[in-house]
Backbone of each chain as nested JSON, in Angstrom:
{
  "chains": [
    {"id": "A", "residues": [
      {"number": 1, "name": "MET", "atoms": {"N": [-3.136, 4.756, 11.97], "CA": [-3.655, 3.932, 10.875], "C": [-5.165, 4.142, 10.779]}},
      {"number": 2, "name": "ASP", "atoms": {"N": [-5.662, 4.126, 9.573], "CA": [-7.095, 4.317, 9.382], "C": [-7.853, 3.03, 9.736]}},
      {"number": 3, "name": "SER", "atoms": {"N": [-8.956, 3.177, 10.419], "CA": [-9.778, 2.029, 10.785], "C": [-10.614, 1.609, 9.566]}},
      {"number": 4, "name": "PRO", "atoms": {"N": [-11.165, 0.38, 9.581], "CA": [-12.061, -0.007, 8.485], "C": [-13.225, 0.969, 8.317]}},
      {"number": 5, "name": "ALA", "atoms": {"N": [-13.723, 1.517, 9.416], "CA": [-14.852, 2.454, 9.324], "C": [-14.439, 3.735, 8.589]}},
      {"number": 6, "name": "ALA", "atoms": {"N": [-13.261, 4.234, 8.893], "CA": [-12.76, 5.438, 8.212], "C": [-12.533, 5.143, 6.735]}},
      {"number": 7, "name": "ASN", "atoms": {"N": [-12.014, 3.947, 6.458], "CA": [-11.779, 3.57, 5.064], "C": [-13.088, 3.438, 4.292]}},
      {"number": 8, "name": "ALA", "atoms": {"N": [-14.127, 2.935, 4.974], "CA": [-15.426, 2.79, 4.315], "C": [-15.957, 4.163, 3.912]}},
      {"number": 9, "name": "ALA", "atoms": {"N": [-15.789, 5.138, 4.78], "CA": [-16.237, 6.5, 4.482], "C": [-15.44, 7.061, 3.3]}},
      {"number": 10, "name": "PHE", "atoms": {"N": [-14.148, 6.787, 3.301], "CA": [-13.28, 7.267, 2.213], "C": [-13.663, 6.586, 0.894]}},
      {"number": 11, "name": "ALA", "atoms": {"N": [-13.897, 5.266, 0.951], "CA": [-14.244, 4.512, -0.252], "C": [-15.537, 5.054, -0.862]}},
      {"number": 12, "name": "LYS", "atoms": {"N": [-16.48, 5.415, 0.012], "CA": [-17.753, 5.945, -0.456], "C": [-17.537, 7.315, -1.105]}},
      {"number": 13, "name": "GLN", "atoms": {"N": [-16.679, 8.102, -0.474], "CA": [-16.426, 9.461, -0.956], "C": [-15.81, 9.452, -2.352]}},
      {"number": 14, "name": "ILE", "atoms": {"N": [-14.848, 8.568, -2.569], "CA": [-14.143, 8.581, -3.86], "C": [-14.638, 7.478, -4.807]}},
      {"number": 15, "name": "ASN", "atoms": {"N": [-15.604, 6.673, -4.312], "CA": [-16.251, 5.659, -5.149], "C": [-15.258, 4.664, -5.754]}},
      {"number": 16, "name": "VAL", "atoms": {"N": [-14.453, 4.043, -4.919], "CA": [-13.502, 3.042, -5.416], "C": [-14.127, 1.655, -5.392]}},
      {"number": 17, "name": "LYS", "atoms": {"N": [-13.616, 0.812, -6.265], "CA": [-14.175, -0.536, -6.393], "C": [-13.201, -1.609, -5.903]}},
      {"number": 18, "name": "PHE", "atoms": {"N": [-12.106, -1.2, -5.331], "CA": [-11.169, -2.198, -4.817], "C": [-11.081, -2.047, -3.297]}},
      {"number": 19, "name": "PRO", "atoms": {"N": [-10.621, -3.077, -2.603], "CA": [-10.634, -3.008, -1.132], "C": [-9.631, -1.993, -0.58]}},
      {"number": 20, "name": "LEU", "atoms": {"N": [-10.079, -1.251, 0.412], "CA": [-9.178, -0.392, 1.177], "C": [-8.878, -1.15, 2.465]}},
      {"number": 21, "name": "LEU", "atoms": {"N": [-7.623, -1.366, 2.732], "CA": [-7.251, -2.204, 3.868], "C": [-6.738, -1.372, 5.041]}},
      {"number": 22, "name": "SER", "atoms": {"N": [-6.903, -1.925, 6.221], "CA": [-6.392, -1.276, 7.434], "C": [-5.346, -2.166, 8.076]}},
      {"number": 23, "name": "ASP", "atoms": {"N": [-4.263, -1.57, 8.474], "CA": [-3.236, -2.328, 9.184], "C": [-3.138, -1.77, 10.604]}},
      {"number": 24, "name": "MET", "atoms": {"N": [-4.195, -2.044, 11.362], "CA": [-4.318, -1.411, 12.671], "C": [-3.198, -1.818, 13.629]}},
      {"number": 25, "name": "ASN", "atoms": {"N": [-2.731, -3.055, 13.486], "CA": [-1.654, -3.452, 14.406], "C": [-0.271, -3.354, 13.749]}},
      {"number": 26, "name": "LYS", "atoms": {"N": [-0.238, -2.766, 12.58], "CA": [1.018, -2.442, 11.877], "C": [1.859, -3.667, 11.552]}},
      {"number": 27, "name": "LYS", "atoms": {"N": [1.255, -4.844, 11.569], "CA": [2.019, -6.067, 11.3], "C": [2.548, -6.093, 9.876]}},
      {"number": 28, "name": "MET", "atoms": {"N": [1.654, -5.783, 8.929], "CA": [2.056, -5.842, 7.521], "C": [3.103, -4.769, 7.222]}},
      {"number": 29, "name": "LEU", "atoms": {"N": [2.861, -3.568, 7.731], "CA": [3.811, -2.473, 7.474], "C": [5.194, -2.818, 8.017]}},
      {"number": 30, "name": "THR", "atoms": {"N": [5.228, -3.468, 9.179], "CA": [6.508, -3.852, 9.777], "C": [7.175, -4.945, 8.947]}},
      {"number": 31, "name": "ALA", "atoms": {"N": [6.364, -5.955, 8.551], "CA": [6.916, -7.075, 7.779], "C": [7.478, -6.602, 6.443]}},
      {"number": 32, "name": "TYR", "atoms": {"N": [6.869, -5.568, 5.881], "CA": [7.298, -5.069, 4.574], "C": [8.355, -3.96, 4.693]}},
      {"number": 33, "name": "GLY", "atoms": {"N": [8.714, -3.631, 5.922], "CA": [9.785, -2.642, 6.125], "C": [9.412, -1.236, 5.705]}},
      {"number": 34, "name": "ILE", "atoms": {"N": [8.122, -0.92, 5.729], "CA": [7.745, 0.434, 5.329], "C": [7.204, 1.249, 6.505]}},
      {"number": 35, "name": "LEU", "atoms": {"N": [7.355, 0.684, 7.699], "CA": [6.993, 1.453, 8.89], "C": [8.279, 2.074, 9.438]}},
      {"number": 36, "name": "LYS", "atoms": {"N": [8.298, 3.37, 9.535], "CA": [9.502, 4.046, 9.999], "C": [9.257, 4.634, 11.385]}},
      {"number": 37, "name": "GLY", "atoms": {"N": [10.308, 4.658, 12.173], "CA": [10.204, 5.249, 13.504], "C": [10.818, 6.638, 13.517]}},
      {"number": 38, "name": "TYR", "atoms": {"N": [10.187, 7.538, 14.206], "CA": [10.706, 8.897, 14.327], "C": [10.687, 9.291, 15.797]}},
      {"number": 39, "name": "ASP", "atoms": {"N": [11.723, 9.995, 16.213], "CA": [11.723, 10.577, 17.548], "C": [11.518, 12.074, 17.404]}},
      {"number": 40, "name": "VAL", "atoms": {"N": [10.463, 12.566, 18.008], "CA": [10.191, 13.995, 17.963], "C": [10.099, 14.483, 19.398]}},
      {"number": 41, "name": "GLN", "atoms": {"N": [11.002, 15.355, 19.764], "CA": [11.033, 15.904, 21.124], "C": [10.873, 14.809, 22.172]}},
      {"number": 42, "name": "SER", "atoms": {"N": [11.746, 13.851, 22.096], "CA": [11.868, 12.726, 23.033], "C": [10.658, 11.782, 23.08]}},
      {"number": 43, "name": "GLU", "atoms": {"N": [9.739, 11.955, 22.152], "CA": [8.651, 10.982, 22.026], "C": [8.879, 10.181, 20.749]}},
      {"number": 44, "name": "SER", "atoms": {"N": [8.531, 8.887, 20.794], "CA": [8.695, 8.047, 19.605], "C": [7.368, 7.865, 18.884]}},
      {"number": 45, "name": "TYR", "atoms": {"N": [7.423, 7.97, 17.566], "CA": [6.23, 7.791, 16.757], "C": [6.544, 6.836, 15.615]}},
      {"number": 46, "name": "GLN", "atoms": {"N": [5.502, 6.217, 15.087], "CA": [5.7, 5.359, 13.927], "C": [4.836, 5.854, 12.778]}},
      {"number": 47, "name": "TRP", "atoms": {"N": [5.404, 5.825, 11.615], "CA": [4.802, 6.452, 10.463], "C": [5.034, 5.55, 9.258]}},
      {"number": 48, "name": "ALA", "atoms": {"N": [4.002, 5.295, 8.471], "CA": [4.182, 4.464, 7.274], "C": [4.736, 5.302, 6.133]}},
      {"number": 49, "name": "GLN", "atoms": {"N": [5.603, 4.694, 5.355], "CA": [6.084, 5.3, 4.115], "C": [5.014, 5.117, 3.055]}},
      {"number": 50, "name": "ARG", "atoms": {"N": [4.912, 6.07, 2.164], "CA": [4.055, 5.831, 1.008], "C": [4.774, 4.811, 0.112]}},
      {"number": 51, "name": "ALA", "atoms": {"N": [4.066, 3.836, -0.408], "CA": [4.742, 2.801, -1.193], "C": [3.795, 2.149, -2.198]}},
      {"number": 52, "name": "ASN", "atoms": {"N": [4.352, 1.758, -3.327], "CA": [3.633, 0.929, -4.304], "C": [4.41, -0.368, -4.451]}},
      {"number": 53, "name": "ILE", "atoms": {"N": [3.725, -1.478, -4.301], "CA": [4.382, -2.778, -4.37], "C": [3.581, -3.664, -5.325]}},
      {"number": 54, "name": "VAL", "atoms": {"N": [4.277, -4.328, -6.22], "CA": [3.597, -5.29, -7.1], "C": [4.099, -6.685, -6.759]}},
      {"number": 55, "name": "ILE", "atoms": {"N": [3.158, -7.58, -6.498], "CA": [3.47, -8.965, -6.13], "C": [2.839, -9.86, -7.198]}},
      {"number": 56, "name": "ASP", "atoms": {"N": [3.636, -10.758, -7.779], "CA": [3.072, -11.581, -8.849], "C": [2.258, -12.745, -8.289]}},
      {"number": 57, "name": "LYS", "atoms": {"N": [1.704, -13.528, -9.2], "CA": [0.825, -14.632, -8.803], "C": [1.518, -15.645, -7.903]}},
      {"number": 58, "name": "ASN", "atoms": {"N": [2.848, -15.739, -8.033], "CA": [3.594, -16.695, -7.226], "C": [4.043, -16.116, -5.888]}},
      {"number": 59, "name": "GLY", "atoms": {"N": [3.608, -14.898, -5.595], "CA": [3.957, -14.289, -4.315], "C": [5.336, -13.652, -4.303]}},
      {"number": 60, "name": "ILE", "atoms": {"N": [5.903, -13.439, -5.486], "CA": [7.232, -12.829, -5.565], "C": [7.097, -11.331, -5.848]}},
      {"number": 61, "name": "VAL", "atoms": {"N": [7.871, -10.547, -5.106], "CA": [7.839, -9.098, -5.279], "C": [8.453, -8.739, -6.63]}},
      {"number": 62, "name": "GLN", "atoms": {"N": [7.718, -7.998, -7.438], "CA": [8.206, -7.614, -8.773], "C": [8.521, -6.133, -8.873]}},
      {"number": 63, "name": "HIS", "atoms": {"N": [8.021, -5.347, -7.932], "CA": [8.243, -3.897, -8.014], "C": [8.066, -3.297, -6.623]}},
      {"number": 64, "name": "VAL", "atoms": {"N": [9.011, -2.45, -6.237], "CA": [8.882, -1.728, -4.972], "C": [9.256, -0.277, -5.221]}},
      {"number": 65, "name": "GLU", "atoms": {"N": [8.395, 0.612, -4.827], "CA": [8.669, 2.041, -4.951], "C": [8.244, 2.674, -3.638]}},
      {"number": 66, "name": "GLU", "atoms": {"N": [9.168, 3.379, -3.016], "CA": [8.836, 3.975, -1.713], "C": [9.053, 5.478, -1.747]}},
      {"number": 67, "name": "GLY", "atoms": {"N": [8.377, 6.146, -0.854], "CA": [8.592, 7.589, -0.694], "C": [7.738, 8.403, -1.649]}},
      {"number": 68, "name": "ASP", "atoms": {"N": [8.176, 9.632, -1.914], "CA": [7.347, 10.577, -2.67], "C": [7.024, 10.098, -4.081]}},
      {"number": 69, "name": "SER", "atoms": {"N": [7.958, 9.356, -4.71], "CA": [7.705, 8.93, -6.091], "C": [6.562, 7.925, -6.153]}},
      {"number": 70, "name": "ALA", "atoms": {"N": [6.239, 7.303, -5.021], "CA": [5.168, 6.301, -4.989], "C": [3.777, 6.937, -5.049]}},
      {"number": 71, "name": "VAL", "atoms": {"N": [3.72, 8.265, -5.047], "CA": [2.431, 8.935, -5.218], "C": [1.908, 8.633, -6.623]}},
      {"number": 72, "name": "ASN", "atoms": {"N": [2.841, 8.507, -7.554], "CA": [2.485, 8.233, -8.943], "C": [2.467, 6.712, -9.18]}},
      {"number": 73, "name": "PRO", "atoms": {"N": [1.316, 6.138, -9.524], "CA": [1.226, 4.677, -9.646], "C": [1.667, 4.143, -11.005]}},
      {"number": 74, "name": "ASN", "atoms": {"N": [2.067, 5.036, -11.921], "CA": [2.267, 4.59, -13.31], "C": [3.353, 3.537, -13.481]}},
      {"number": 75, "name": "ASN", "atoms": {"N": [4.458, 3.65, -12.716], "CA": [5.517, 2.638, -12.827], "C": [4.983, 1.271, -12.42]}},
      {"number": 76, "name": "ALA", "atoms": {"N": [4.258, 1.251, -11.306], "CA": [3.708, -0.017, -10.81], "C": [2.684, -0.571, -11.79]}},
      {"number": 77, "name": "LEU", "atoms": {"N": [1.904, 0.341, -12.383], "CA": [0.893, -0.101, -13.353], "C": [1.542, -0.745, -14.564]}},
      {"number": 78, "name": "SER", "atoms": {"N": [2.655, -0.159, -15.04], "CA": [3.284, -0.762, -16.221], "C": [3.902, -2.106, -15.873]}},
      {"number": 79, "name": "VAL", "atoms": {"N": [4.38, -2.269, -14.631], "CA": [4.877, -3.587, -14.208], "C": [3.737, -4.601, -14.239]}},
      {"number": 80, "name": "CYS", "atoms": {"N": [2.565, -4.189, -13.742], "CA": [1.378, -5.069, -13.759], "C": [1.032, -5.475, -15.181]}},
      {"number": 81, "name": "THR", "atoms": {"N": [1.023, -4.488, -16.073], "CA": [0.647, -4.761, -17.462], "C": [1.655, -5.701, -18.109]}},
      {"number": 82, "name": "ASP", "atoms": {"N": [2.958, -5.457, -17.874], "CA": [4.003, -6.321, -18.45], "C": [3.875, -7.75, -17.92]}},
      {"number": 83, "name": "LEU", "atoms": {"N": [3.63, -7.863, -16.613], "CA": [3.47, -9.185, -15.994], "C": [2.33, -9.941, -16.66]}},
      {"number": 84, "name": "HIS", "atoms": {"N": [1.229, -9.217, -16.821], "CA": [0.035, -9.827, -17.403], "C": [0.321, -10.312, -18.827]}},
      {"number": 85, "name": "LYS", "atoms": {"N": [1.048, -9.47, -19.596], "CA": [1.384, -9.835, -20.98], "C": [2.241, -11.092, -20.992]}},
      {"number": 86, "name": "LYS", "atoms": {"N": [3.262, -11.124, -20.111], "CA": [4.16, -12.278, -20.055], "C": [3.385, -13.541, -19.705]}},
      {"number": 87, "name": "GLN", "atoms": {"N": [2.496, -13.407, -18.719], "CA": [1.769, -14.586, -18.237], "C": [0.787, -15.107, -19.271]}},
      {"number": 88, "name": "THR", "atoms": {"N": [0.181, -14.188, -20.011], "CA": [-0.798, -14.652, -20.992], "C": [-0.108, -15.148, -22.261]}},
      {"number": 89, "name": "ALA", "atoms": {"N": [1.15, -14.73, -22.481], "CA": [1.891, -15.165, -23.672], "C": [2.353, -16.615, -23.539]}},
      {"number": 90, "name": "LYS", "atoms": {"N": [2.455, -17.076, -22.273], "CA": [2.965, -18.436, -22.038], "C": [2.022, -19.504, -22.565]}}
    ]},
    {"id": "B", "residues": [
      {"number": 1, "name": "MET", "atoms": {"N": [-5.122, 14.802, -9.396], "CA": [-3.949, 13.919, -9.499], "C": [-4.21, 12.628, -8.724]}},
      {"number": 2, "name": "LYS", "atoms": {"N": [-4.6, 12.814, -7.457], "CA": [-4.849, 11.651, -6.613], "C": [-6.038, 10.867, -7.175]}},
      {"number": 3, "name": "ARG", "atoms": {"N": [-7.062, 11.615, -7.555], "CA": [-8.272, 10.968, -8.049], "C": [-7.976, 10.248, -9.374]}},
      {"number": 4, "name": "ALA", "atoms": {"N": [-7.192, 10.89, -10.221], "CA": [-6.849, 10.279, -11.509], "C": [-6.127, 8.967, -11.275]}},
      {"number": 5, "name": "ALA", "atoms": {"N": [-5.247, 8.961, -10.31], "CA": [-4.477, 7.756, -10.016], "C": [-5.417, 6.644, -9.583]}},
      {"number": 6, "name": "LEU", "atoms": {"N": [-6.387, 6.993, -8.762], "CA": [-7.316, 5.982, -8.26], "C": [-8.168, 5.433, -9.391]}},
      {"number": 7, "name": "ILE", "atoms": {"N": [-8.553, 6.309, -10.307], "CA": [-9.388, 5.863, -11.428], "C": [-8.576, 4.914, -12.31]}},
      {"number": 8, "name": "ASN", "atoms": {"N": [-7.304, 5.252, -12.521], "CA": [-6.419, 4.375, -13.289], "C": [-6.432, 2.972, -12.721]}},
      {"number": 9, "name": "ARG", "atoms": {"N": [-6.296, 2.917, -11.401], "CA": [-6.234, 1.609, -10.753], "C": [-7.556, 0.887, -10.909]}},
      {"number": 10, "name": "ALA", "atoms": {"N": [-8.642, 1.638, -10.778], "CA": [-9.956, 1.015, -10.884], "C": [-10.136, 0.434, -12.284]}},
      {"number": 11, "name": "THR", "atoms": {"N": [-9.649, 1.166, -13.285], "CA": [-9.756, 0.7, -14.665], "C": [-8.99, -0.594, -14.835]}},
      {"number": 12, "name": "LEU", "atoms": {"N": [-7.796, -0.614, -14.256], "CA": [-6.936, -1.79, -14.365], "C": [-7.611, -3.003, -13.731]}},
      {"number": 13, "name": "THR", "atoms": {"N": [-8.234, -2.769, -12.58], "CA": [-8.895, -3.872, -11.888], "C": [-10.05, -4.396, -12.717]}},
      {"number": 14, "name": "SER", "atoms": {"N": [-10.798, -3.465, -13.308], "CA": [-11.969, -3.91, -14.041], "C": [-11.544, -4.72, -15.258]}},
      {"number": 15, "name": "ARG", "atoms": {"N": [-10.347, -4.477, -15.769], "CA": [-9.852, -5.279, -16.883], "C": [-9.349, -6.624, -16.389]}},
      {"number": 16, "name": "GLY", "atoms": {"N": [-9.264, -6.791, -15.089], "CA": [-8.866, -8.075, -14.52], "C": [-7.374, -8.334, -14.623]}},
      {"number": 17, "name": "ILE", "atoms": {"N": [-6.603, -7.29, -14.883], "CA": [-5.166, -7.489, -15.048], "C": [-4.527, -7.805, -13.702]}},
      {"number": 18, "name": "CYS", "atoms": {"N": [-4.887, -7.079, -12.706], "CA": [-4.356, -7.409, -11.383], "C": [-5.305, -6.912, -10.308]}},
      {"number": 19, "name": "ALA", "atoms": {"N": [-5.196, -7.516, -9.156], "CA": [-6.0, -7.088, -8.02], "C": [-5.327, -5.869, -7.41]}},
      {"number": 20, "name": "VAL", "atoms": {"N": [-6.094, -4.881, -7.095], "CA": [-5.522, -3.68, -6.499], "C": [-5.974, -3.599, -5.053]}},
      {"number": 21, "name": "LEU", "atoms": {"N": [-5.023, -3.486, -4.186], "CA": [-5.339, -3.33, -2.77], "C": [-4.729, -2.03, -2.301]}},
      {"number": 22, "name": "LEU", "atoms": {"N": [-5.506, -1.258, -1.621], "CA": [-4.987, 0.009, -1.15], "C": [-4.999, 0.018, 0.363]}},
      {"number": 23, "name": "LEU", "atoms": {"N": [-3.853, 0.273, 0.911], "CA": [-3.735, 0.336, 2.351], "C": [-3.696, 1.799, 2.741]}},
      {"number": 24, "name": "ALA", "atoms": {"N": [-4.773, 2.266, 3.305], "CA": [-4.817, 3.675, 3.693], "C": [-4.273, 3.799, 5.099]}},
      {"number": 25, "name": "ALA", "atoms": {"N": [-3.236, 4.534, 5.224], "CA": [-2.578, 4.652, 6.522], "C": [-2.569, 6.097, 6.98]}},
      {"number": 26, "name": "LEU", "atoms": {"N": [-3.054, 6.294, 8.145], "CA": [-2.993, 7.636, 8.723], "C": [-1.859, 7.624, 9.736]}},
      {"number": 27, "name": "PRO", "atoms": {"N": [-0.898, 8.474, 9.555], "CA": [0.224, 8.429, 10.494], "C": [-0.232, 8.757, 11.905]}},
      {"number": 28, "name": "SER", "atoms": {"N": [0.366, 8.064, 12.844], "CA": [-0.001, 8.319, 14.23], "C": [0.905, 9.397, 14.827]}},
      {"number": 29, "name": "ALA", "atoms": {"N": [1.69, 10.027, 13.984], "CA": [2.603, 11.067, 14.466], "C": [2.124, 12.437, 13.999]}},
      {"number": 30, "name": "PRO", "atoms": {"N": [2.464, 13.48, 14.732], "CA": [2.135, 14.816, 14.259], "C": [3.002, 15.151, 13.049]}},
      {"number": 31, "name": "LEU", "atoms": {"N": [2.599, 16.12, 12.277], "CA": [3.429, 16.514, 11.138], "C": [4.773, 17.015, 11.652]}},
      {"number": 32, "name": "LEU", "atoms": {"N": [5.811, 16.552, 11.017], "CA": [7.145, 16.922, 11.469], "C": [7.453, 18.344, 11.014]}},
      {"number": 33, "name": "THR", "atoms": {"N": [7.983, 19.121, 11.908], "CA": [8.372, 20.469, 11.533], "C": [9.888, 20.544, 11.509]}},
      {"number": 34, "name": "SER", "atoms": {"N": [10.384, 21.563, 10.882], "CA": [11.842, 21.658, 10.741], "C": [12.498, 21.853, 12.103]}},
      {"number": 35, "name": "SER", "atoms": {"N": [11.749, 22.382, 13.046], "CA": [12.337, 22.615, 14.365], "C": [12.377, 21.333, 15.203]}},
      {"number": 36, "name": "ALA", "atoms": {"N": [11.566, 20.356, 14.786], "CA": [11.524, 19.124, 15.579], "C": [12.824, 18.35, 15.396]}},
      {"number": 37, "name": "GLN", "atoms": {"N": [13.319, 17.821, 16.469], "CA": [14.509, 16.992, 16.368], "C": [14.046, 15.591, 16.069]}},
      {"number": 38, "name": "ASN", "atoms": {"N": [14.289, 15.142, 14.876], "CA": [13.828, 13.796, 14.573], "C": [14.95, 12.951, 13.999]}},
      {"number": 39, "name": "THR", "atoms": {"N": [14.957, 11.735, 14.408], "CA": [15.919, 10.805, 13.85], "C": [15.129, 9.679, 13.217]}},
      {"number": 40, "name": "GLU", "atoms": {"N": [15.434, 9.428, 11.976], "CA": [14.692, 8.418, 11.237], "C": [15.357, 7.076, 11.445]}},
      {"number": 41, "name": "GLN", "atoms": {"N": [14.553, 6.09, 11.778], "CA": [15.091, 4.748, 11.926], "C": [14.327, 3.819, 10.991]}},
      {"number": 42, "name": "VAL", "atoms": {"N": [15.043, 2.937, 10.397], "CA": [14.383, 1.961, 9.533], "C": [13.906, 0.819, 10.416]}},
      {"number": 43, "name": "ALA", "atoms": {"N": [12.604, 0.531, 10.333], "CA": [12.02, -0.476, 11.218], "C": [12.592, -1.858, 10.931]}},
      {"number": 44, "name": "LYS", "atoms": {"N": [12.803, -2.148, 9.672], "CA": [13.289, -3.459, 9.261], "C": [13.808, -3.3, 7.846]}},
      {"number": 45, "name": "ALA", "atoms": {"N": [14.628, -4.222, 7.408], "CA": [15.14, -4.127, 6.04], "C": [13.987, -4.073, 5.053]}},
      {"number": 46, "name": "SER", "atoms": {"N": [14.087, -3.201, 4.087], "CA": [13.015, -3.052, 3.118], "C": [12.933, -4.263, 2.2]}},
      {"number": 47, "name": "LEU", "atoms": {"N": [11.766, -4.399, 1.635], "CA": [11.505, -5.487, 0.704], "C": [12.212, -5.212, -0.625]}},
      {"number": 48, "name": "LYS", "atoms": {"N": [12.733, -6.243, -1.248], "CA": [13.415, -6.072, -2.532], "C": [12.755, -6.936, -3.605]}},
      {"number": 49, "name": "VAL", "atoms": {"N": [12.958, -6.5, -4.846], "CA": [12.439, -7.268, -5.975], "C": [13.063, -8.665, -5.944]}},
      {"number": 50, "name": "GLY", "atoms": {"N": [12.229, -9.679, -6.106], "CA": [12.721, -11.057, -6.063], "C": [12.448, -11.733, -4.732]}},
      {"number": 51, "name": "ASP", "atoms": {"N": [12.176, -10.935, -3.693], "CA": [11.839, -11.508, -2.386], "C": [10.448, -12.136, -2.443]}},
      {"number": 52, "name": "THR", "atoms": {"N": [10.236, -13.107, -1.575], "CA": [8.877, -13.614, -1.404], "C": [8.141, -12.631, -0.498]}},
      {"number": 53, "name": "ALA", "atoms": {"N": [6.986, -12.176, -0.955], "CA": [6.231, -11.187, -0.184], "C": [5.66, -11.842, 1.068]}},
      {"number": 54, "name": "PRO", "atoms": {"N": [5.906, -11.272, 2.237], "CA": [5.319, -11.849, 3.456], "C": [3.791, -11.835, 3.364]}},
      {"number": 55, "name": "ASP", "atoms": {"N": [3.179, -12.92, 3.797], "CA": [1.715, -12.977, 3.754], "C": [1.149, -12.012, 4.796]}},
      {"number": 56, "name": "PHE", "atoms": {"N": [-0.026, -11.505, 4.515], "CA": [-0.698, -10.662, 5.509], "C": [-2.193, -10.919, 5.469]}},
      {"number": 57, "name": "THR", "atoms": {"N": [-2.834, -10.647, 6.557], "CA": [-4.295, -10.698, 6.66], "C": [-4.733, -9.349, 7.197]}},
      {"number": 58, "name": "LEU", "atoms": {"N": [-5.503, -8.624, 6.409], "CA": [-5.914, -7.286, 6.831], "C": [-7.423, -7.124, 6.674]}},
      {"number": 59, "name": "LEU", "atoms": {"N": [-7.985, -6.21, 7.433], "CA": [-9.422, -5.937, 7.356], "C": [-9.694, -4.899, 6.276]}},
      {"number": 60, "name": "SER", "atoms": {"N": [-10.669, -5.205, 5.417], "CA": [-11.024, -4.24, 4.377], "C": [-12.043, -3.251, 4.919]}},
      {"number": 61, "name": "ASP", "atoms": {"N": [-12.383, -2.268, 4.084], "CA": [-13.392, -1.283, 4.489], "C": [-14.775, -1.923, 4.632]}},
      {"number": 62, "name": "GLN", "atoms": {"N": [-14.932, -3.157, 4.098], "CA": [-16.202, -3.89, 4.269], "C": [-16.123, -4.851, 5.462]}},
      {"number": 63, "name": "TRP", "atoms": {"N": [-15.106, -4.71, 6.274], "CA": [-14.88, -5.555, 7.445], "C": [-14.699, -7.019, 7.058]}},
      {"number": 64, "name": "LYS", "atoms": {"N": [-14.154, -7.256, 5.881], "CA": [-13.847, -8.618, 5.469], "C": [-12.333, -8.78, 5.527]}},
      {"number": 65, "name": "THR", "atoms": {"N": [-11.88, -9.984, 5.838], "CA": [-10.438, -10.182, 5.863], "C": [-9.926, -10.446, 4.449]}},
      {"number": 66, "name": "VAL", "atoms": {"N": [-8.831, -9.802, 4.137], "CA": [-8.189, -9.974, 2.841], "C": [-6.796, -10.533, 3.099]}},
      {"number": 67, "name": "LYS", "atoms": {"N": [-6.524, -11.703, 2.509], "CA": [-5.207, -12.316, 2.689], "C": [-4.444, -12.251, 1.385]}},
      {"number": 68, "name": "LEU", "atoms": {"N": [-3.174, -11.946, 1.479], "CA": [-2.355, -11.939, 0.265], "C": [-2.366, -13.325, -0.371]}},
      {"number": 69, "name": "SER", "atoms": {"N": [-2.299, -14.371, 0.466], "CA": [-2.207, -15.73, -0.074], "C": [-3.473, -16.158, -0.824]}},
      {"number": 70, "name": "ASP", "atoms": {"N": [-4.586, -15.432, -0.614], "CA": [-5.805, -15.729, -1.374], "C": [-5.612, -15.489, -2.875]}},
      {"number": 71, "name": "PHE", "atoms": {"N": [-4.647, -14.63, -3.219], "CA": [-4.433, -14.277, -4.625], "C": [-3.38, -15.167, -5.278]}},
      {"number": 72, "name": "ARG", "atoms": {"N": [-2.722, -15.993, -4.458], "CA": [-1.637, -16.846, -4.96], "C": [-2.144, -17.759, -6.079]}},
      {"number": 73, "name": "GLY", "atoms": {"N": [-1.46, -17.707, -7.209], "CA": [-1.84, -18.535, -8.349], "C": [-3.029, -18.007, -9.137]}},
      {"number": 74, "name": "LYS", "atoms": {"N": [-3.6, -16.879, -8.681], "CA": [-4.791, -16.363, -9.346], "C": [-4.562, -14.995, -9.966]}},
      {"number": 75, "name": "LYS", "atoms": {"N": [-4.052, -14.079, -9.163], "CA": [-3.939, -12.684, -9.609], "C": [-2.599, -12.11, -9.186]}},
      {"number": 76, "name": "ASN", "atoms": {"N": [-2.101, -11.194, -10.001], "CA": [-0.997, -10.356, -9.538], "C": [-1.614, -9.312, -8.614]}},
      {"number": 77, "name": "VAL", "atoms": {"N": [-0.865, -8.839, -7.659], "CA": [-1.411, -7.895, -6.681], "C": [-0.648, -6.579, -6.728]}},
      {"number": 78, "name": "PHE", "atoms": {"N": [-1.386, -5.522, -6.85], "CA": [-0.805, -4.174, -6.754], "C": [-1.199, -3.636, -5.389]}},
      {"number": 79, "name": "LEU", "atoms": {"N": [-0.211, -3.478, -4.546], "CA": [-0.455, -3.021, -3.185], "C": [0.021, -1.571, -3.068]}},
      {"number": 80, "name": "ALA", "atoms": {"N": [-0.894, -0.678, -2.782], "CA": [-0.523, 0.728, -2.66], "C": [-0.681, 1.159, -1.202]}},
      {"number": 81, "name": "VAL", "atoms": {"N": [0.391, 1.61, -0.603], "CA": [0.313, 2.145, 0.763], "C": [0.162, 3.648, 0.63]}},
      {"number": 82, "name": "TYR", "atoms": {"N": [-1.002, 4.121, 0.994], "CA": [-1.348, 5.515, 0.749], "C": [-1.465, 6.249, 2.078]}},
      {"number": 83, "name": "VAL", "atoms": {"N": [-0.444, 6.982, 2.397], "CA": [-0.439, 7.714, 3.667], "C": [-1.217, 9.016, 3.479]}},
      {"number": 84, "name": "LEU", "atoms": {"N": [-1.966, 9.386, 4.485], "CA": [-2.742, 10.632, 4.463], "C": [-3.738, 10.674, 3.301]}},
      {"number": 85, "name": "ALA", "atoms": {"N": [-4.329, 9.503, 2.992], "CA": [-5.255, 9.441, 1.866], "C": [-6.533, 10.226, 2.155]}},
      {"number": 86, "name": "PHE", "atoms": {"N": [-7.0, 10.126, 3.378], "CA": [-8.305, 10.687, 3.724], "C": [-8.154, 12.11, 4.232]}},
      {"number": 87, "name": "THR", "atoms": {"N": [-7.448, 12.909, 3.462], "CA": [-7.269, 14.304, 3.85], "C": [-7.528, 15.164, 2.625]}},
      {"number": 88, "name": "GLY", "atoms": {"N": [-7.684, 16.408, 2.863], "CA": [-8.02, 17.312, 1.763], "C": [-6.836, 17.722, 0.906]}},
      {"number": 89, "name": "GLY", "atoms": {"N": [-5.633, 17.238, 1.206], "CA": [-4.42, 17.719, 0.536], "C": [-4.306, 17.339, -0.915]}}
    ]}
  ]
}
């Protein structure tokens, strides 16, 4: 897992304006079921899945995409936009 | 591609539509090769649409704690788990 210091260097490099988070103790990854275990030559390793997750204002999961397709954020973005439209229409 | 995706998210955040959190994860395992004998195990049941998202507290790149529950009632949250983000690939 990347440390906050590594993330700070990355954030500076790509100039992002949103927080880059570190899950050093893998608690969140485990709770969300996106930490996978692999055995390679009798050694065990843990590896996070790539994932996009959208959680609404009430804390309810509205979108989950895991694996290679999660490289593309567009599905998650459209869920965000739809959510926002619904919420502001109320 | 990767950069475009990040800019998209930044644009979305600046419009205030949702909070974007990116979890950069570097795998602690070596790259798997076809010769490696690996068995994939699911750590826990995956999250499904409609579930209540488990709360988390994580350290940001600014060494500040970010809690999911801080956004409750305020913002929708887009959480991106980005493996191998800090690489040249």
